[in-house]
C-alpha positions as CSV (number, residue, x, y, z in Angstrom):
1,M,59.3,-84.2,-6.2
2,P,58.9,-80.8,-7.9
3,I,57.0,-80.2,-11.0
4,L,58.8,-78.3,-13.7
5,Q,57.0,-75.1,-14.6
6,S,57.6,-72.7,-17.5
7,Y,58.1,-68.9,-17.0
8,T,54.9,-68.4,-18.9
9,N,53.0,-70.0,-16.1
10,M,53.7,-67.2,-13.6
11,D,50.6,-65.5,-12.3
12,I,50.5,-61.7,-11.7
13,I,47.5,-60.2,-10.0
14,L,47.1,-56.4,-9.5
15,I,45.4,-56.4,-6.1
16,Q,45.7,-52.7,-5.2
17,R,45.9,-49.7,-7.5
18,P,44.9,-46.0,-7.4
19,Q,41.2,-45.6,-8.1
20,S,41.4,-42.3,-9.9
21,P,45.1,-41.8,-10.9
22,C,44.4,-39.0,-13.3
23,T,42.6,-37.0,-10.7
24,L,45.2,-37.7,-8.1
25,L,48.1,-36.7,-10.3
26,R,46.3,-33.5,-11.5
27,L,45.9,-32.5,-7.8
28,A,49.6,-33.0,-7.3
29,L,50.4,-31.0,-10.4
30,D,48.1,-28.1,-9.5
31,I,49.6,-27.9,-6.0
32,T,53.1,-27.4,-7.5
33,M,51.9,-24.8,-10.0
34,K,49.5,-22.5,-8.2
35,Q,48.1,-21.5,-4.9
36,G,44.5,-22.0,-5.9
37,P,41.8,-22.7,-6.8
38,I,42.6,-26.4,-7.1
39,E,40.9,-27.9,-10.2
40,K,39.1,-31.2,-10.0
41,D,39.6,-32.4,-13.6
42,S,42.1,-35.0,-14.7
43,I,45.6,-34.9,-16.0
44,T,45.9,-35.6,-19.7
45,S,48.1,-38.0,-21.7
46,K,49.9,-35.0,-23.2
47,Q,50.6,-33.6,-19.8
48,M,51.9,-36.9,-18.6
49,K,54.2,-37.2,-21.6
50,Y,55.6,-33.7,-20.9
51,L,56.3,-34.6,-17.3
52,L,58.1,-37.8,-18.2
53,D,60.2,-36.1,-20.9
54,A,61.1,-33.2,-18.5
55,E,61.7,-35.7,-15.7
56,H,59.3,-34.0,-13.4
57,T,58.2,-37.3,-11.9
58,S,58.1,-36.8,-8.1
59,L,54.3,-36.4,-8.2
60,L,54.1,-40.0,-9.5
61,E,55.0,-41.3,-6.1
62,H,51.5,-40.6,-4.8
63,A,50.1,-43.4,-7.0
64,S,51.1,-46.9,-5.8
65,Y,50.5,-50.5,-7.0
66,T,50.5,-53.8,-5.2
67,F,51.1,-57.0,-7.2
68,L,50.7,-60.6,-6.0
69,I,53.3,-62.6,-8.0
70,K,53.0,-66.3,-8.0
71,G,55.3,-69.0,-9.5
72,V,58.5,-67.1,-10.2
73,S,62.0,-68.4,-9.5
74,R,64.3,-67.6,-6.6
75,S,66.8,-66.2,-9.2
76,F,64.0,-63.8,-10.2
77,L,63.6,-62.8,-6.6
78,A,67.3,-61.9,-6.4
79,Q,66.8,-59.6,-9.4
80,I,63.6,-57.8,-8.4
81,T,64.8,-57.0,-4.9
82,R,67.6,-54.9,-6.4
83,H,64.8,-52.4,-6.9
84,R,65.1,-51.0,-3.4
85,A,62.5,-48.3,-3.7
86,S,59.7,-50.8,-3.4
87,S,58.4,-53.2,-0.7
88,F,58.5,-57.0,-0.7
89,T,57.0,-59.8,1.2
90,T,58.2,-63.2,0.0
91,G,57.5,-66.9,0.8
92,S,59.9,-68.1,3.5
93,Q,62.0,-71.2,3.1
94,H,62.6,-70.9,6.8
95,Y,59.0,-71.4,7.9
96,Q,57.7,-73.4,4.9
97,R,58.4,-76.9,3.8
98,Y,59.5,-76.6,0.2
99,E,59.2,-80.1,-1.3
100,D,55.8,-79.2,-3.0
101,Y,56.9,-76.0,-4.8
102,P,57.6,-76.3,-8.5
103,C,60.9,-75.5,-10.2
104,V,60.6,-72.6,-12.7
105,M,62.6,-72.8,-15.9
106,S,62.6,-71.9,-19.6
107,S,60.6,-74.1,-21.9
108,F,63.8,-75.3,-23.5
109,A,65.2,-76.5,-20.1
110,I,61.9,-78.2,-19.3
111,T,62.2,-80.4,-22.3
112,S,65.6,-81.7,-21.1
113,H,65.7,-84.7,-18.8
114,V,68.8,-83.2,-17.3
115,A,66.8,-80.3,-15.7
116,E,64.2,-82.6,-14.2
117,E,67.0,-84.9,-12.9
118,A,68.9,-82.0,-11.3
119,C,65.8,-80.6,-9.6
120,N,64.7,-84.0,-8.3
121,K,68.1,-84.7,-6.9
122,A,68.2,-81.3,-5.1
123,Y,64.8,-81.9,-3.5
124,Q,65.7,-85.5,-2.6
125,Y,68.7,-84.2,-0.6
126,Y,66.5,-81.5,0.9
127,L,64.1,-84.1,2.2
128,M,66.9,-86.4,3.3
129,F,68.5,-83.7,5.4
130,I,65.1,-82.9,7.1
131,Q,64.5,-86.6,7.8
132,Q,67.9,-86.8,9.4
133,G,67.0,-84.0,11.8
134,L,68.5,-80.9,10.0
135,P,66.2,-77.9,10.5
136,K,64.4,-76.9,7.2
137,E,66.0,-73.5,7.3
138,E,69.4,-75.3,7.0
139,A,68.2,-78.0,4.6
140,R,67.1,-75.3,2.2
141,Q,70.7,-74.6,1.3
142,V,70.6,-77.4,-1.3
143,L,67.4,-76.1,-3.0
144,P,68.0,-74.8,-6.6
145,N,67.6,-71.2,-7.8
146,A,64.7,-72.5,-9.9
147,A,62.6,-73.2,-6.8
148,A,59.4,-71.2,-7.1
149,V,58.5,-68.4,-4.7
150,N,55.4,-66.1,-4.2
151,I,55.9,-62.4,-3.7
152,L,53.8,-59.5,-2.6
153,W,55.3,-56.4,-4.3
154,T,54.3,-52.7,-3.7
155,I,55.8,-50.0,-5.8
156,D,54.9,-46.4,-6.6
157,A,54.3,-45.2,-10.2
158,R,57.5,-43.3,-10.4
159,N,59.6,-46.3,-9.5
160,L,57.4,-48.6,-11.6
161,V,58.2,-46.4,-14.6
162,H,61.9,-46.8,-13.8
163,F,61.6,-50.5,-13.3
164,L,59.9,-51.0,-16.6
165,K,62.4,-48.7,-18.4
166,L,65.2,-51.1,-17.2
167,R,63.5,-54.5,-17.2
168,L,61.7,-54.4,-20.6
169,C,65.2,-54.1,-22.2
170,K,66.1,-57.2,-24.3
171,R,69.3,-57.6,-22.3
172,N,67.3,-58.9,-19.4
173,V,66.7,-62.6,-18.9
174,L,63.6,-64.2,-20.4
175,E,61.7,-64.6,-17.1
176,M,62.2,-60.9,-16.2
177,R,61.1,-59.8,-19.6
178,I,57.9,-61.9,-19.5
179,F,57.2,-60.4,-16.0
180,A,57.8,-56.8,-17.0
181,T,55.7,-57.1,-20.1
182,R,52.7,-58.4,-18.1
183,V,53.1,-55.7,-15.5
184,L,53.2,-53.0,-18.1
185,S,49.9,-54.4,-19.5
186,L,48.2,-54.3,-16.1
187,A,49.5,-50.8,-15.5
188,R,48.3,-49.6,-18.8
189,D,44.8,-50.9,-18.1
190,N,44.7,-48.8,-14.9
191,F,46.6,-45.7,-16.0
192,P,47.0,-45.5,-19.8
193,E,47.6,-41.7,-19.7
194,L,51.0,-42.5,-18.1
195,F,51.9,-46.0,-19.0
196,N,51.2,-45.8,-22.8
197,H,54.3,-43.6,-22.8
198,V,56.4,-46.1,-20.9
199,G,58.7,-48.8,-22.3
200,P,62.4,-49.7,-22.3
201,Q,65.0,-47.0,-22.6
202,C,65.1,-47.2,-26.4
203,F,61.4,-46.5,-26.5
204,M,61.3,-43.6,-24.0
205,D,64.6,-42.0,-25.1
206,T,67.7,-43.6,-26.6
207,C,69.6,-46.7,-25.6
208,K,72.4,-45.9,-23.2
209,Q,73.8,-49.4,-23.0
210,G,76.8,-48.6,-25.2
211,K,78.7,-51.6,-26.5
212,L,76.3,-53.8,-24.5
213,K,73.2,-52.8,-26.4
214,C,71.2,-55.5,-28.1
215,G,71.7,-54.2,-31.6
216,E,68.1,-54.6,-32.6
217,E,65.5,-52.1,-33.7
218,P,64.0,-49.9,-30.9
219,W,61.2,-51.6,-28.9
220,R,57.6,-51.1,-30.0
């Protein structure tokens, strides 16, 4: 039966990143601004801030990141795949048996015997259907949204900035906010000249959520 696992147990590994993003982005910038000679120095934090503020961000598409994401929920998968300008490979419930995957929930839910009972019951029915001869790709229909999944996610820097701008907002669910915060930390380690200027909408500009805004102080 499944083990209950907290959102904080997710594992995010940055497995591919631009080796010299400042040099790469400076090359893209120089190509737009002059015929030559092309300089070989690096783009600065001040220049990156200007490009973000001016929304001259197409050059960021030359820098891409690939993350291996382990132990997030199927409901998380439904959210992240809304970001269509990126690439995904996910664990298949068609080809894999799923009885050994954990269920991913909030710490509050994990402390409730109701959550454990609900997940156990769902997995019991899943195994029962398989034992009765139902293909696993059909038996999976009874698995919960909390069932864990592993994802390989590739996204360019332009769309990663957009993703973080949306998903660091406090209106997102807790699992997504934990994920976005950790991704921002990994991106800052690789490319601080860009990602030190990145945060939710209230950090980069002003909140545009209208009556749906969280009502708290701007993100720091």
